[in-house]
C-alpha distance (Angstrom), angle and dihedral (degrees) to the residues before:
residue distance angle dihedral
M1 . . .
Y2 3.78 . .
E3 3.76 127.0 .
G4 3.78 125.3 -85.6
V5 3.78 118.8 -55.9
V6 3.82 95.0 15.0
Q7 3.82 90.3 60.7
E8 3.82 90.0 44.0
L9 3.83 89.1 54.6
I10 3.82 91.6 49.0
D11 3.82 90.6 47.6
E12 3.82 92.9 49.6
L13 3.81 92.7 47.1
G14 3.81 89.2 48.4
R15 3.81 89.4 59.5
L16 3.80 90.5 64.2
P17 3.83 114.5 102.0
G18 3.78 113.0 -96.2
V19 3.81 93.6 11.8
G20 3.78 113.2 115.8
P21 3.82 127.2 -169.5
K22 3.82 94.7 -87.7
S23 3.81 93.4 47.8
A24 3.81 90.5 46.5
Q25 3.79 89.9 53.1
R26 3.84 92.1 48.2
I27 3.79 92.4 49.4
A28 3.82 91.8 46.7
F29 3.79 92.6 52.7
Y30 3.80 91.1 44.8
L31 3.82 88.7 54.7
L32 3.81 91.1 47.6
Q33 3.81 91.1 53.4
T34 3.80 98.0 43.2
D35 3.80 121.6 96.6
D36 3.80 120.6 -91.5
E37 3.81 94.2 -109.5
Q38 3.81 94.0 57.1
A39 3.82 92.6 46.1
Q40 3.82 90.9 48.5
N41 3.81 91.3 48.7
L42 3.82 90.0 53.3
A43 3.82 91.2 48.8
R44 3.83 91.0 47.5
V45 3.81 93.3 49.8
L46 3.82 92.0 47.7
N47 3.82 89.9 52.5
E48 3.82 92.7 45.9
V49 3.80 92.1 50.2
R50 3.80 90.7 53.2
E51 3.83 91.7 47.2
R52 3.81 101.8 40.8
V53 3.79 109.6 27.8
R54 3.78 118.4 87.1
F55 3.78 137.3 153.7
C56 3.81 123.9 -88.0
E57 3.79 110.1 -101.8
I58 3.81 90.2 -137.3
C59 3.81 108.4 40.1
G60 3.81 104.8 10.5
N61 3.82 95.0 -120.7
V62 3.82 118.3 142.6
C63 3.80 115.1 -94.2
E64 3.78 142.8 144.5
D65 3.80 95.3 -122.2
T66 3.79 134.8 51.1
K67 3.83 89.2 -92.2
C68 3.81 128.2 35.1
N69 3.82 123.6 -123.6
I70 3.80 92.1 -103.3
C71 3.81 94.8 54.0
R72 3.84 90.5 46.4
D73 3.82 92.6 50.4
A74 3.83 107.0 100.6
R75 3.83 89.9 -168.8
R76 3.82 91.4 69.1
Q77 3.81 118.3 101.0
Q78 3.78 102.6 -97.8
H79 3.82 95.3 -164.8
T80 3.83 98.0 65.8
I81 3.81 128.9 65.4
C82 3.79 123.3 -170.7
V83 3.82 111.8 -154.5
V84 3.81 115.2 -147.5
E85 3.79 134.9 171.5
E86 3.81 101.2 -128.2
S87 3.82 140.9 12.3
K88 3.80 90.0 -108.3
D89 3.82 87.2 63.9
V90 3.82 89.7 58.8
Q91 3.79 89.6 56.5
A92 3.80 92.0 47.6
I93 3.81 91.3 53.7
E94 3.80 92.9 43.2
R95 3.82 90.0 55.8
T96 3.83 89.2 61.8
R97 3.84 91.0 59.8
E98 3.83 87.1 -148.4
F99 3.81 100.0 109.5
R100 3.81 122.9 64.5
G101 3.80 100.4 170.4
L102 3.79 132.8 90.8
Y103 3.80 131.0 -78.6
H104 3.76 139.5 -135.2
V105 3.81 118.0 -158.6
L106 3.81 113.1 -153.6
G107 3.79 95.6 -165.4
G108 3.80 94.2 -125.8
A109 3.78 140.9 -22.8
I110 3.80 136.2 -81.1
S111 3.81 108.0 -85.5
P112 3.81 117.0 164.1
I113 3.82 90.1 -173.9
E114 3.81 89.9 60.9
G115 3.80 92.3 39.4
I116 3.82 93.9 -110.7
G117 3.78 113.5 141.7
P118 3.82 132.7 168.3
D119 3.82 90.9 -84.8
N120 3.83 89.8 61.0
L121 3.82 91.8 58.5
R122 3.80 132.1 68.9
I123 3.82 92.8 -100.7
K124 3.83 96.1 121.4
E125 3.81 88.7 54.7
L126 3.82 89.4 51.4
V127 3.81 92.2 52.0
T128 3.83 89.1 49.0
R129 3.83 90.4 52.7
L130 3.80 90.9 49.6
A131 3.81 90.6 60.4
D132 3.82 85.0 78.9
P133 3.83 105.4 100.1
E134 3.82 90.0 -147.0
I135 3.82 90.7 71.8
K136 3.80 110.0 90.1
E137 3.82 105.0 163.2
V138 3.78 139.5 36.1
I139 3.80 119.0 -164.2
I140 3.79 113.8 -160.9
A141 3.81 110.8 -147.5
T142 3.80 104.3 172.2
D143 3.81 122.4 151.1
P144 3.82 115.8 -79.6
N145 3.81 93.5 -117.2
L146 3.81 134.2 98.1
E147 3.82 94.8 -84.6
G148 3.81 93.6 43.5
E149 3.80 91.8 49.2
A150 3.81 91.4 48.8
T151 3.80 89.8 50.6
A152 3.81 92.2 47.6
S153 3.82 92.0 49.4
Y154 3.79 91.1 49.6
L155 3.81 92.1 49.3
I156 3.81 93.2 47.0
R157 3.83 91.5 52.6
L158 3.81 90.5 46.3
L159 3.82 98.6 45.4
Q160 3.81 105.2 37.5
P161 3.84 94.6 74.5
M162 3.83 88.7 55.6
G163 3.82 91.4 73.9
I164 3.80 93.9 -119.3
S165 3.79 120.2 130.0
V166 3.82 107.4 -105.5
S167 3.80 120.7 -165.5
K168 3.78 134.8 169.9
L169 3.78 128.9 -143.4
A170 3.79 113.0 -98.6
S171 3.76 115.9 -113.6
G172 3.75 132.8 -166.2
L173 3.77 142.5 104.0
P174 3.80 118.8 3.3
V175 3.79 118.9 -123.7
G176 3.79 109.2 -97.1
G177 3.81 93.4 20.2
D178 3.79 127.1 129.9
L179 3.81 121.0 -123.9
E180 3.79 92.1 -135.2
Y181 3.82 91.0 62.8
A182 3.82 96.4 46.8
D183 3.79 117.0 103.9
E184 3.80 121.9 -125.8
V185 3.82 94.7 -103.7
T186 3.82 92.8 52.3
L187 3.80 92.1 47.2
G188 3.79 90.9 46.9
R189 3.81 91.1 52.3
A190 3.78 90.7 47.4
F191 3.81 88.9 57.0
E192 3.81 93.0 45.5
G193 3.81 92.3 49.0
R194 3.80 96.0 45.3
R195 3.81 117.1 135.6
K196 3.77 128.5 -144.8
V197 3.80 115.1 -107.1
N198 3.81 117.5 -140.7
């Protein structure tokens, strides 16, 4: 344990996701050794993020306005919504340049262990958006883990009776991977999602 504010800094950094005690200590000592200007810039940006960043009133993505750039873009396909867990998932899909529709960010995934149920997510807002007759398809793009699968199953059961086309992202073997290292679930999905070759 370090004295006073140094330990407080390490403790606060350790609360960040993916930052363990050793990483928190390394970051803290890096910040202590950096010049004043860089430390002040970091503090300024952290304050500005808290003051200026909010969530899009339509899709729930992070933005600095009431609507995000994607929701304001009239060139996007208005008839398709891709449902994701977090804003970072929007950016991951955008980097592929394969999807030109709209998004809906749930704000997490169903996780009974963590006490997160459907009412804790932005599912009601999704159902409200789907009342628009222009929307024809929902693509569910939740994480391929237990919580993501539970969320996808819940959404499929909820949305199918609405008469909207519901699809789920294919999952399977990663490009460049070896079969021997793939787990049974991944291999099973690869077989289920196989496509016919002409």
